Structures are given as C-alpha cells and as structure tokens.
N, C-alpha and C positions, 0 to 999 in steps of 0.2 A: 362428646367426647370423640376423640380424634381417629382412635381405630375404627368404633362405631361408623364415623363417616366414611371412611375407606370401605369399610364393610358394604355398605349401602350403596356407593358410588360403583363398587365392583359389581354388586347384584345387578344393578339397572345397567351398567353398560355390558355386561355378559348376555342378559336378556333383550338387549335393542342392537346386537352385532348385526352388519347387513349380511353376512354369512352365517350359518348355523355354527355353534361351539363344537370343538372336537374335545372327546373327553374320554381318557381313558385310566385304568387304577394300575398303580405300579406299588413295589415296596423296595423301601431302603432297609436292608435286613431284617428286623420286625415290625417294622414303622408303615404303616399302609399309607400310601400319598396319593390322592386322587388330584390329576394334572388335567387341566383345561387350556385350550390354546384357540386361536383362530385362524392357525396356519398349518398346512399338514407337513412343511418342513420341520417345524418345531415339534410336533408330535414325532416324527420321524427320529430326531435327535434323541427325544425322552425314550423313545423305544430303545435304540442304543446303549445309552447311559444307564436306564436304570433295568433292562431287560436281562441284565447277569444276576439280578437278585431273584431268587425262587420265593415263592408264597411259602412264609412260614406256618407251623401247624398252629400257632397261637399269636396274633398280632398283637404287640403292646400298646401301640398308640394308632393316631391317624391325625393326618394334616390336607390341608388343599393347597395346590399351587398352580396358578395362573401364569401363563404367558400369553400377551395379547400383543399383536404387530401393527403397525400403523404406517402411513405414507411420510409422515413426519410427526415430530417429538411434540410439537405444538398440539398435536391432537391427543396425547395422554391425558387419560380421564382423571389420573392422582397425579400431584405435582407437589415439590419439597415445599412444606409450610413456610409461610413468613417469618414465623417465630419459631426457629430452630437452632439445633447446637450442632457443630462440625466437631465431631471427634476425631478424624484422621483424613489424612492424605497422601497416597503412596503413587509414585509410578511402577506400574506391572511391569514385566519383562518386554512388553509388547512397546514401551512407553505411553501408553494409555494411562491418562491420569483417573484414578479413582480416589471419590470423596466420598468418606461415611460421615452420615449425619444422624441425629435422634431428634424425635419430639421433646419438647420441655417437659411432656407428663409421662415420660420415659415409655408410652405405650407403642411407637413405630419408630423403627431403625429404617435408614434408607442407605442404597449403593447408588451413586449419581456417576455415570460413567461420562468422561468428556469426548467428543468424537475425535478420530485418528485417521485421516482419509488413508485407502487401502487394508485398514486394519477391521476397523469398526465405527459405526454411526452411535448416535446419544442411545443411552439406554438408562432406565431408573427401576430399581427393584424397592419395594416396600415392604417391612416384614413386621406382621404384627402376632408376637409370641402369644399372646393371650387369646387370640383366635386362632390359633394353629395354621395361620395363614401369610402365605407370601404372592406378591405380585409383581411380575416382571415385565416391563414394558419396553418394546423396542421399536426402532424403525424395521422397515422391511428385512427379512433376515439375508438377501442377497447384498446388503451393504456391509457385512460382517463376514470375517474369516471362520469358517465353521469351527475351527479348533477354539479361536478365542470365547465364542458361544458357549461352546460345552465346558471350557476350564473354569473361565474367570467370570462368567454371568450365571449361567444355570447352576452348575456345582457350587457356586459360592452362595447363591440363595438358598439352595436345598440343606446347605453345611448348617447355614445360621437358622434354618427352621427346625433342623436336626438338635439343637441345644434343649431344647424343652425336655428331650427325651434322655438327657445325658451325655451325648457324643459331644465330643471336643475336638475339632480340628486339629492335626498335629504335622507339622514339616518335618517330615520323615520317611524313611523308607522301611518296609516290615516284611521279614522273611520265617521261613519254619524250618526245623531240624528235618532231612530228608526221611529219617526214620519215623519222625513224630510231628504231626500237624499240629499238635496241642504244645507244641514247644516253640515258641515263637522267641525272635529277636526284632529291637526295635533299632533303628541304625538311624542316628539322630547327627544334625548339623547343618549348616548354610550351604546356600548353593556354592557348587565349587569344591565341596569337601571330599567328594567320591563317595555318594550315597548311592547314586546309579549305577555306576561301575562296578561297586561292591555288591548290590544286590541283583544286578543280571547275571552277573558270575556266579553268585549262590546259587540263583535259578537254573543256570545252565548246568549246574554242578549237582543239580537232584534236590534243590531245596524248594519247598513250597513258595509264593509270591503273593505280596498281597498290594505292593504297591513300592514306587520308586523313589516317589518325593513327596506324597501328601496320603496320608491314613488319618481315620478317627480313632480315638481312643473313648473307652466307658467300661467303668465300673460294673461288673456283673452284679446284680439283684441279689441273688443268694449267695454266693461264694465268697463275694466282695473283690474277687480278681479283677485286674485290670487287662483288659484284651485290646487288640489292635483290630479293625474293621476296616476293609476295602473300601475305597469310593470309587474306583475306576480301575480296568484291566489295561488302560493303553499306558505306554512307556514310551519315554525318549531318550534318543542317545548322541551325543555328539561325536565326531569323528573318530577322536582318541578311543574313545570306549567301543566302537564299533571294530577299530583297528586290534583292540586289545583281545578280542573274545572271535575267533573264527566262526564259531556260529551265529554271530550277527553281521556277518557278511553281506547277506541279502538286504540288510538296512542300505547299503551305500545306494542302490538303485533306488530307494524311495525319495521324494521330495523333500527339501529341507527348509526349514524356515530361516528368517535372517539372523537367527544365532547359530546356523549350521547344524541343528535340532532334526533328527528324523523320528518318526513315530510309527508304533505300531501294537499290536495286541501282545501282551506275553506269551499268550498261547502261540502266537507265530514264532515265538523264540524258544520255547518246550512244550509241547503239547500237555496238559494236564497239571501245569505248575500253579496255575490260575488258583487260589483261595480266597475266601471271604473274611473269615474270623481265626485268630489264634490268640491265646492267652499270653502274654509277655514274659519272659524266662530269663531274659539277657537285656541289657542297653549297651548299646556300641556308638562308639563318638569317632568317627575316623576323620582322619586330615592325612594330607599328602607331602610328601618331602621328596627332596632330591637324593637323599641317602639310599645307599644299594641295599640296603635290608629293612625288613617290615618289623616294628615292635610292638609288643602288646604291652601295657601299663594297667594294672588293676587299680579301680578307684575305690577310696571310701565311701561310704552312702552320703557323707555330707557333700563330697565334692561332686558324685553323679545328679544329686540334687541340684546344685549350683549349675552344673551343666544344663539340666533339664530346666531349671527356669530361665537361664540366660536366652537359651534357644526358645523358648514356647511362652514366657510372661512379658509383661511390659509392652503389648503392641498398643499404640494410641486408641486403637478402634475398640479396645476391650474395656467395658465397665469396672468399676472396683469390685463391685459383687461379682463378677465372673473373673475376675483375677483371683478372687479369694477362693471361688468353687477350683479353679485349675489349680493353685497354689496346693490344695489339698488332693487334689487327684495325684499330681505330681511326686508330693511325700509320699503317698502311699507307693508308687510307683517304685521309686527309690529305696523303701524297704521290701519290695515284692521282689526285685531282681536286681543282680550285681550288673556295676557297670565296668567298662573297660573303655580304655583310648587306644585308639587303633591308630598308629602312624604308618600309613601305606607307603611302600615305595613306589614312586611314580613309573608308570609303565609296567610293573610288575603284576605277576597273577596268581600271587599266593595269597589273596584276601580271603577267597571262598575257603581255601585249606585251613587258616587260621579261625574262620568263623565256625567250619565243622568242628574244629578240635574245642572251641569255647563252649559250642553248645553240649557235646559230650561231656562235659565236667558238671553242668547245670542239673539238678534234681529235679523231678517231675511228679506229678500225680499218678 
C-alpha cells in the first residue's frame, strides 16, 4: 500500500540520518503537531510559525510533520509515483510552478515545486491523511527565500494536514468588532479587491485581527457555528495601503518583494490586535471603485452563497468529495451570517467606519 511504503521509507530515513533528527511539539489551535527536521533553520522557522498557538486545555487530535533537507533533489527518499494523477498546476505569486498530484488509490497527495532561481529550489511534499502524516523534502534552505518557505511550502503542507480535523483554508481576511472578539467578520475576495487595505484599517481602528489574506474555517463541534481561525500573524501591504494609513508609515522602511509588498507582524501595527479564533457573524465582499463615494449593498442569502462558492469552490486541486464538504460548510455560513457587497472608493479611508457600523447591526450571543 502506497502510504505504508511512504511511512516505512520515512521511518528508515529518519533513523539513518547522518545528524540526529531535531524534534519539537507544537499546536495548530487544538491539534498537536509533532515536527521533525534535520536542519536547525527549519526548526527555527517552525518555532516562529507555530509558536503563536498556545497549548489547549484539551487537544482534539494529533499529526506528524517531517521536513527533511538534502544537498540535491535526487537524494529525496520519497518520489512522485510513476502511476499518478495530476490534479492541478498553478503559478504562485512568485511565478513558481506548483503542481498537485495524487496516487491512484487516493491514499497520498503530492505538492511538487519547480525550481525558480533566486526564489526557490526543488521541493516535494507528500501527505498521507490516513496516517496523519506529511513529509516535505527540500534542497538546503539557503536556496529558498525564507518567506516562500513559510507561506508557500510549510503552511500549505500543514493546511492540507489539518483537513482531517475539519479545517478548510479560505482566501479571505478576518477581523472582529472592537467591542466583542466573539463577533467576527470574514472579508472575502480575489487579490486586488481591497481585503488587506480594509482589514488593516479595521485593525488600526480597534478591531481584532486574524489575517489579511488567508484564514481557516471550521464548524464547531458543539454549537454548529462556523468560526475563522488564524494561520499566521504576518501581514503584507503594498505602497498604496501604506500611504493610506499613517500608522503603517514605518513599513516604508522595510524591504519589499518584487511586487512591492512589505511584511511585518500585525502586532507591530497595533499591539494586542492579534487574535486566534472568532465566530463569523458577518460576510463582506469588497471591491474598489473610482467613484467618489463608498457604497454598501445587502445581499440575499442566495447571492452571498453564490459569492462564497465562486471564491472558495471549484479549484482544480480539490477532490469532488472535498468540494461537497466545502459547499455544505459555505451553505451553513451563508445561513449563519448576513452578507454585504462593499464598493469602496479607491483612496478613501471610510472602510473601517462602514465595517464598524455593519458589525453594530449584527446580533450576537
């Protein structure tokens, strides 16, 4: 069986490494993750990424994540099987080509990264959900941009591993009302629609903050309420966003990537704004306009669901059964939280005030 072969190969590999394996236990919300690596730089990166999550009073489950580094990709102990199915290929924002595969028996998923000089070397992640196990194989970390490793390799592998426990990644920002951290809003939209500008503006004006671009969704076991969960507290902003909010002016001195984005922790923007989880009470779908005034349009539940499905479902790397599970989750979310289309005047700073006003109309427990 393929996942058994991978597990056996991994076990043999770890116990025959020339250097002792490094290991540490972390948590992703209420899931315990035991991480193993053979490179101290990777352990430091995992410390930074997963150290934001405290130990829960009662862990819900556990998983294992291995990150092994080699001088060359030819040394990777686990390879793509010859008999495989390609499920999707995309270009990341860095222009790196990422291809998803699965084994024909559906037991193992693969994420294969093509080398891109100056950004990343070859990398291959294998995920075995039945074993609660993921393995990422890298050429040495110095061949990758650190941000690429964190955002596009390690976090993506961990996100796939968390599917078993009901977490679904969502390309969205999430904030909470200034007066109630259990009254959250999900800000959904494609890149360039104003998610980061709006969510950072909300954080500056007193809102709690969970993410500006990517969060996890999960239905709570007891109450059936869908909540947003933070993945990282790192945020990024382009020059137009930095210029709009005086509080972000310090970011102009930070190094920029080739898209002009600058990165920092949300705690550098406003101390105490970082949060980990909130029930979703409001759905916001922003877009930018050259009109002088921002406008708000209430959406019917059907229209809100249509927008959610358009943004979150139908990716080529998603299996039909996963799409069905996600559709059920989004249908529940559309029933749970009212939706609004926000048409924001480009260059205006009234977005947070509008969000505060909408949050004030939403009933909460």
